[in-house]
C-alpha positions as CSV (number, residue, x, y, z in Angstrom):
1,M,2.9,19.6,15.7
2,K,4.6,16.8,17.7
3,L,3.9,13.1,17.3
4,P,4.6,10.7,20.2
5,P,6.8,7.6,19.8
6,F,5.0,4.8,17.9
7,L,5.8,2.1,20.5
8,L,4.0,-0.7,18.6
9,D,5.9,-0.3,15.3
10,Q,9.2,0.2,17.2
11,W,8.6,-3.0,19.0
12,L,7.6,-5.0,15.9
13,Q,10.7,-4.0,14.0
14,Q,12.5,-6.7,15.9
15,K,11.2,-9.3,13.5
16,F,13.5,-7.8,10.9
17,S,16.7,-7.3,12.9
18,A,16.6,-9.0,16.3
19,D,19.6,-10.9,17.6
20,P,18.9,-13.8,18.3
21,P,16.5,-13.7,15.4
22,I,12.7,-13.9,15.7
23,E,11.5,-17.3,14.5
24,F,7.8,-17.0,15.2
25,D,5.9,-13.8,14.7
26,L,3.0,-14.0,17.2
27,G,2.8,-10.3,17.7
28,S,1.7,-9.0,14.3
29,S,-2.0,-8.3,13.5
30,T,-2.0,-9.4,9.8
31,G,-3.0,-12.7,8.3
32,P,-1.1,-15.4,6.3
33,T,1.0,-13.7,3.7
34,W,0.6,-14.1,-0.1
35,T,3.4,-14.0,-2.7
36,L,2.9,-12.3,-6.0
37,R,3.0,-15.7,-7.7
38,E,0.2,-17.0,-5.5
39,L,-1.9,-13.9,-6.1
40,L,-1.5,-14.1,-9.9
41,A,-2.3,-17.8,-9.8
42,L,-5.8,-16.8,-8.8
43,G,-6.4,-15.6,-12.3
44,G,-4.1,-12.7,-13.1
45,D,-2.5,-12.1,-16.5
46,I,1.2,-11.4,-16.1
47,E,1.4,-10.0,-19.6
48,E,-1.3,-7.5,-18.8
49,L,0.5,-6.5,-15.7
50,L,3.8,-6.0,-17.5
51,A,2.0,-3.8,-20.0
52,T,0.7,-1.4,-17.3
53,N,1.5,2.2,-17.9
54,L,3.4,3.4,-14.9
55,F,1.6,6.6,-14.4
56,Y,-0.6,8.3,-11.8
57,T,-3.9,6.7,-10.8
58,P,-6.9,9.0,-10.3
59,P,-7.1,10.6,-6.8
60,D,-10.2,8.6,-6.0
61,G,-8.5,5.3,-7.2
62,S,-8.9,3.5,-10.4
63,A,-12.4,2.9,-11.7
64,A,-11.9,-0.9,-11.8
65,L,-10.9,-1.0,-8.1
66,R,-13.6,1.3,-7.0
67,E,-16.2,-0.7,-8.9
68,E,-15.1,-3.9,-7.1
69,L,-15.2,-2.1,-3.7
70,A,-18.7,-0.7,-4.4
71,R,-19.9,-4.2,-5.5
72,M,-18.5,-5.8,-2.4
73,H,-20.2,-3.3,-0.1
74,G,-23.4,-2.9,-2.1
75,V,-23.1,0.9,-2.4
76,E,-23.0,3.5,-5.2
77,L,-19.7,4.0,-6.9
78,E,-19.5,7.6,-5.9
79,R,-19.3,6.7,-2.2
80,V,-16.0,4.9,-2.7
81,L,-12.6,6.6,-2.1
82,V,-9.3,4.7,-2.4
83,M,-6.6,5.6,0.1
84,T,-3.0,4.7,0.9
85,G,-3.9,2.2,3.5
86,A,-6.4,2.8,6.3
87,S,-3.8,5.0,7.9
88,E,-4.3,7.7,5.2
89,A,-8.1,7.3,5.6
90,L,-7.8,8.0,9.3
91,L,-5.4,10.9,8.7
92,V,-7.8,12.7,6.3
93,M,-10.7,12.0,8.6
94,F,-9.0,13.6,11.6
95,H,-7.9,16.5,9.4
96,L,-11.5,17.4,8.6
97,A,-12.5,17.0,12.2
98,A,-9.7,19.3,13.5
99,E,-11.7,22.4,14.3
100,P,-10.9,24.7,17.3
101,G,-12.4,23.1,20.5
102,A,-13.4,19.9,18.8
103,N,-13.2,16.4,20.3
104,V,-13.3,12.9,18.9
105,V,-14.4,9.7,20.7
106,L,-12.1,6.7,20.3
107,P,-11.7,3.2,21.9
108,R,-9.1,2.3,24.4
109,P,-7.2,0.1,23.6
110,G,-7.1,0.9,19.9
111,F,-4.9,1.6,17.0
112,P,-2.1,3.6,18.7
113,A,-1.6,6.1,15.8
114,N,-5.2,7.4,16.2
115,D,-4.5,9.2,19.5
116,G,-1.2,10.6,18.3
117,V,-2.5,12.0,15.0
118,A,-5.7,13.4,16.5
119,E,-3.9,15.1,19.3
120,S,-1.2,16.5,17.0
121,L,-4.0,18.2,15.0
122,G,-5.3,19.9,18.2
123,L,-8.2,17.6,18.8
124,E,-9.3,16.6,22.3
125,V,-9.4,12.7,22.4
126,R,-12.0,11.2,24.6
127,H,-11.8,7.4,25.3
128,Y,-14.4,4.8,26.0
129,T,-12.7,1.7,27.5
130,L,-13.1,-1.9,26.5
131,R,-12.7,-3.9,29.7
132,A,-11.8,-7.5,30.0
133,T,-14.3,-7.8,32.8
134,D,-17.0,-7.0,30.3
135,G,-15.6,-9.3,27.6
136,F,-14.2,-6.2,25.9
137,Q,-17.7,-5.1,24.8
138,I,-18.5,-1.4,24.2
139,D,-20.5,0.2,27.0
140,L,-23.0,2.2,24.9
141,D,-23.9,4.5,27.8
142,E,-20.2,5.3,28.3
143,V,-20.0,6.4,24.7
144,R,-23.2,8.5,24.9
145,K,-21.8,10.4,28.0
146,L,-18.7,11.3,26.1
147,V,-20.5,13.0,23.2
148,D,-21.3,16.7,23.3
149,R,-21.9,19.6,20.9
150,H,-18.2,19.7,20.1
151,T,-17.8,16.1,19.2
152,K,-16.9,15.6,15.5
153,L,-16.8,11.8,15.3
154,V,-17.3,8.6,17.2
155,L,-15.1,5.7,16.0
156,V,-15.7,2.0,16.5
157,N,-13.5,-0.9,15.4
158,S,-15.1,-4.3,14.8
159,P,-13.7,-6.9,14.8
160,H,-11.5,-5.0,17.2
161,N,-7.7,-4.8,17.3
162,P,-6.2,-5.9,19.7
163,T,-9.0,-7.6,21.7
164,G,-10.9,-9.5,18.9
165,A,-14.2,-8.2,20.3
166,V,-17.1,-7.8,17.9
167,L,-19.9,-5.2,18.1
168,G,-23.3,-6.7,17.4
169,E,-25.4,-5.4,14.6
170,A,-28.1,-4.1,16.9
171,E,-25.5,-2.1,19.0
172,M,-23.9,-0.8,15.8
173,E,-27.3,0.5,14.7
174,V,-28.0,2.1,18.1
175,L,-24.7,4.0,18.0
176,H,-25.1,5.0,14.3
177,D,-28.6,6.4,15.0
178,F,-27.4,8.2,18.2
179,C,-24.7,9.9,16.2
180,A,-26.9,10.7,13.2
181,E,-29.5,12.4,15.4
182,R,-26.7,14.7,16.8
183,K,-25.0,15.2,13.4
184,V,-21.9,13.5,14.7
185,Q,-19.9,11.5,12.2
186,F,-20.1,7.7,12.9
187,V,-17.0,5.8,11.7
188,S,-16.8,2.0,11.5
189,D,-13.2,0.7,11.1
190,E,-13.8,-2.7,9.5
191,V,-10.3,-3.8,8.5
192,Y,-10.9,-7.3,9.9
193,H,-14.4,-7.7,8.4
194,P,-15.5,-10.4,7.5
195,I,-13.3,-12.6,9.7
196,Y,-15.6,-13.9,12.5
197,H,-15.2,-16.9,14.8
198,G,-18.9,-17.0,15.5
199,P,-22.0,-15.5,13.9
200,A,-21.1,-13.3,10.9
201,M,-21.9,-9.6,11.0
202,R,-22.9,-7.3,8.1
203,S,-20.8,-4.3,7.2
204,A,-21.9,-0.9,8.5
205,A,-21.9,0.3,4.9
206,R,-25.6,-0.7,4.9
207,L,-26.3,2.2,7.4
208,P,-27.1,5.5,5.7
209,H,-24.8,7.8,7.7
210,A,-21.8,5.5,8.4
211,T,-18.3,6.2,7.3
212,V,-16.6,2.8,6.7
213,L,-12.9,2.2,6.6
214,G,-11.2,-0.9,5.1
215,D,-7.9,-2.0,3.8
216,F,-5.9,-4.8,2.2
217,S,-3.6,-5.3,5.2
218,K,-5.7,-7.2,7.6
219,A,-8.5,-9.6,6.5
220,L,-7.2,-9.5,2.9
221,C,-3.6,-10.2,4.1
222,L,-1.9,-8.0,1.4
223,S,-0.3,-5.4,3.6
224,G,2.5,-4.8,1.0
225,L,0.0,-3.2,-1.4
226,R,-0.5,-0.3,1.0
227,I,-4.1,0.3,-0.1
228,G,-7.2,1.1,1.9
229,W,-10.5,2.6,1.2
230,M,-13.4,4.7,2.6
231,I,-17.1,4.3,2.0
232,E,-18.4,7.9,2.6
233,P,-22.0,8.8,2.1
234,D,-21.5,12.6,2.7
235,A,-20.6,14.5,-0.5
236,R,-19.0,17.4,1.4
237,R,-16.7,15.0,3.3
238,R,-15.8,13.2,0.2
239,E,-14.7,16.4,-1.5
240,H,-12.5,17.3,1.5
241,Y,-11.0,13.8,1.7
242,R,-10.3,13.9,-2.0
243,N,-8.6,17.3,-1.7
244,A,-6.6,16.2,1.3
245,R,-5.3,13.2,-0.5
246,S,-4.2,15.4,-3.4
247,H,-2.1,17.3,-0.8
248,F,-0.8,14.3,1.1
249,T,-0.1,11.5,-1.4
250,V,-1.6,12.6,-4.7
251,S,-2.6,9.1,-5.7
252,G,-2.0,5.4,-5.1
253,T,0.4,3.1,-7.0
254,V,-0.9,1.9,-10.3
255,L,0.6,-1.6,-9.9
256,G,-0.8,-1.8,-6.4
257,E,-4.3,-0.9,-7.5
258,R,-4.1,-3.4,-10.4
259,L,-3.2,-6.2,-7.9
260,A,-5.8,-5.0,-5.4
261,T,-8.5,-5.2,-8.1
262,L,-7.4,-8.8,-8.9
263,A,-7.5,-9.6,-5.2
264,L,-11.0,-8.4,-4.8
265,Q,-12.2,-10.3,-7.9
266,H,-10.9,-13.4,-6.0
267,R,-11.6,-12.3,-2.5
268,D,-13.5,-15.4,-1.5
269,A,-10.3,-17.5,-2.0
270,I,-8.3,-15.0,0.1
271,Y,-10.9,-14.8,2.9
272,D,-11.2,-18.6,2.9
273,R,-7.5,-19.0,3.5
274,T,-7.7,-16.5,6.4
275,H,-10.7,-18.3,7.9
276,R,-9.0,-21.6,7.5
277,V,-5.8,-20.6,9.2
278,S,-7.7,-18.9,12.0
279,K,-10.0,-21.9,12.5
280,I,-6.9,-24.1,12.9
281,N,-5.0,-21.8,15.2
282,L,-7.6,-20.5,17.6
283,P,-8.1,-23.9,19.3
284,L,-4.4,-24.0,19.9
285,L,-4.8,-20.8,21.9
286,D,-7.8,-22.4,23.7
287,R,-5.5,-25.2,24.9
288,L,-2.6,-22.9,25.8
289,F,-4.7,-20.7,28.1
290,A,-6.6,-23.6,29.6
291,G,-3.2,-25.2,30.4
292,H,-1.7,-22.1,31.9
293,A,-4.7,-20.5,33.7
294,D,-2.5,-19.9,36.8
295,L,-0.3,-17.5,34.7
296,L,-2.4,-16.1,31.9
297,R,-5.9,-14.9,31.4
298,W,-7.8,-14.1,28.2
299,V,-11.1,-13.3,26.5
300,R,-11.5,-15.5,23.5
301,P,-11.7,-13.3,20.4
302,A,-15.0,-13.3,18.5
303,G,-13.5,-12.0,15.3
304,G,-10.4,-10.7,13.6
305,M,-6.9,-12.2,14.0
306,T,-5.7,-10.9,17.4
307,A,-6.3,-11.6,21.1
308,F,-5.4,-9.4,24.1
309,P,-4.5,-11.7,27.0
310,W,-3.0,-10.5,30.3
311,L,-0.7,-11.7,33.1
312,A,-2.8,-13.2,35.9
313,G,-0.6,-11.5,38.5
314,G,-1.2,-8.1,36.9
315,A,2.5,-7.4,36.3
316,N,3.7,-5.3,33.4
317,A,4.0,-7.6,30.4
318,R,6.9,-5.9,28.7
319,E,9.6,-7.9,30.4
320,F,7.6,-11.1,29.7
321,C,7.5,-10.1,26.0
322,R,11.2,-9.1,26.0
323,S,12.3,-12.5,27.5
324,L,10.0,-14.3,25.1
325,A,11.6,-12.5,22.1
326,Q,15.0,-13.7,23.3
327,S,13.5,-17.2,22.9
328,G,12.6,-16.4,19.3
329,V,8.9,-15.7,19.8
330,L,7.5,-12.2,19.2
331,M,4.4,-10.8,20.9
332,A,3.4,-7.2,21.4
333,P,3.4,-5.8,25.0
334,G,0.3,-4.1,26.2
335,D,1.9,-0.8,27.0
336,C,2.0,-0.2,23.3
337,F,-1.8,0.1,23.7
338,G,-1.9,1.8,27.1
339,M,-2.6,-1.4,29.0
340,P,0.7,-2.7,30.4
341,A,-0.5,-5.9,32.0
342,H,-1.8,-7.2,28.6
343,F,0.0,-8.4,25.5
344,R,-1.2,-8.9,21.9
345,I,-1.0,-12.2,20.2
346,G,-1.7,-12.6,16.5
347,L,-3.2,-15.9,15.5
348,A,-2.6,-15.8,11.7
349,A,0.5,-13.8,10.8
350,S,2.8,-16.8,11.3
351,G,0.6,-19.0,9.1
352,E,1.4,-22.7,9.4
353,G,4.3,-21.9,11.8
354,F,1.8,-20.9,14.5
355,S,1.6,-24.3,16.1
356,Q,5.4,-24.4,16.5
357,G,5.4,-20.8,17.9
358,I,2.7,-21.8,20.5
359,E,4.7,-24.9,21.5
360,R,7.8,-22.6,22.0
361,L,5.6,-20.3,24.1
362,A,4.3,-23.2,26.2
363,E,7.9,-24.4,26.8
364,F,8.7,-20.9,28.0
365,L,5.8,-20.9,30.4
366,R,6.7,-24.3,31.8
367,S,10.1,-23.1,32.9
368,A,10.1,-23.0,36.7
369,G,12.1,-19.8,36.9
370,R,9.9,-18.0,34.4
371,R,6.8,-19.2,36.1
372,S,8.1,-17.7,39.4
373,A,8.8,-14.4,37.7
374,L,5.3,-14.3,36.1
375,H,3.7,-14.8,39.5
376,A,5.6,-11.8,40.9
């Protein structure tokens, strides 16, 4: 078993150690960070937290956390499994799918670890492509043509990372029904739900055969908790995932699950902050791309907290991102996602510093020498 280099994480590590230092993180996909003090101020009891017994949690997750997740999704408690981030949820999912000759259908671009983990387990990875010319929308016919009798699962990510595209409810239902008819697992990765910049969408948890993935790292902006979850309607899969977790990580962290439960009890306040920051920052990107349309192109994100612009001249964006990092602004080059002309920009990770980061980026783009290089 051999895993490829995780280019995205290797690149983003610069924010911890770069020289000169990174001043504005416009490359990360998370939202505005929370301190423990801010989270407890929502209604937590520090004395109760200090009295926590530092022991294992149940493999499924604590009852209190699962109850909050079940309530949020409107599903039965038994369908909810807590994981160590969405990463473990994806790992156990691919582990079950990894039968001889099996394939999985994934988006390109997408979360880079998906391809590496699936292929390391012997799965054939088939991609459907989200194209800028189509507004990064899923071509349902392309997905259908990739599915055969050896397909174990079809995964969609909405709102999508890195493009910010959103799959409409009608299209979600069409894909769900198509997969259900063929007994193919339908997986909806919803780590950015419910962050939308237009009409809101309902969670796929309402669909009877959908596996739904979520976590505390993206829309809930609490990546340091390292907690995710699965909504799984199939009892056989739940048992496999539970058993796999016992082998991989045994359980979550008891303090993390206590804090995650508190966060869900006050999730409206957390989501409101994410929405507010996104609402302020997205128009700044509108103006940036309108003012530099000769150098940059983009598709305005419909949801989530990332966009996936590209260099108008079609050049590889890595050198652009490398030079920008030397100016103190971090973005993620598109070759981390298999699309070298693109780059990912996060519109919420830097919080209130976003406007200053965008102004630094605009100064960079106004430089005559750099403009000439970008046109090359």
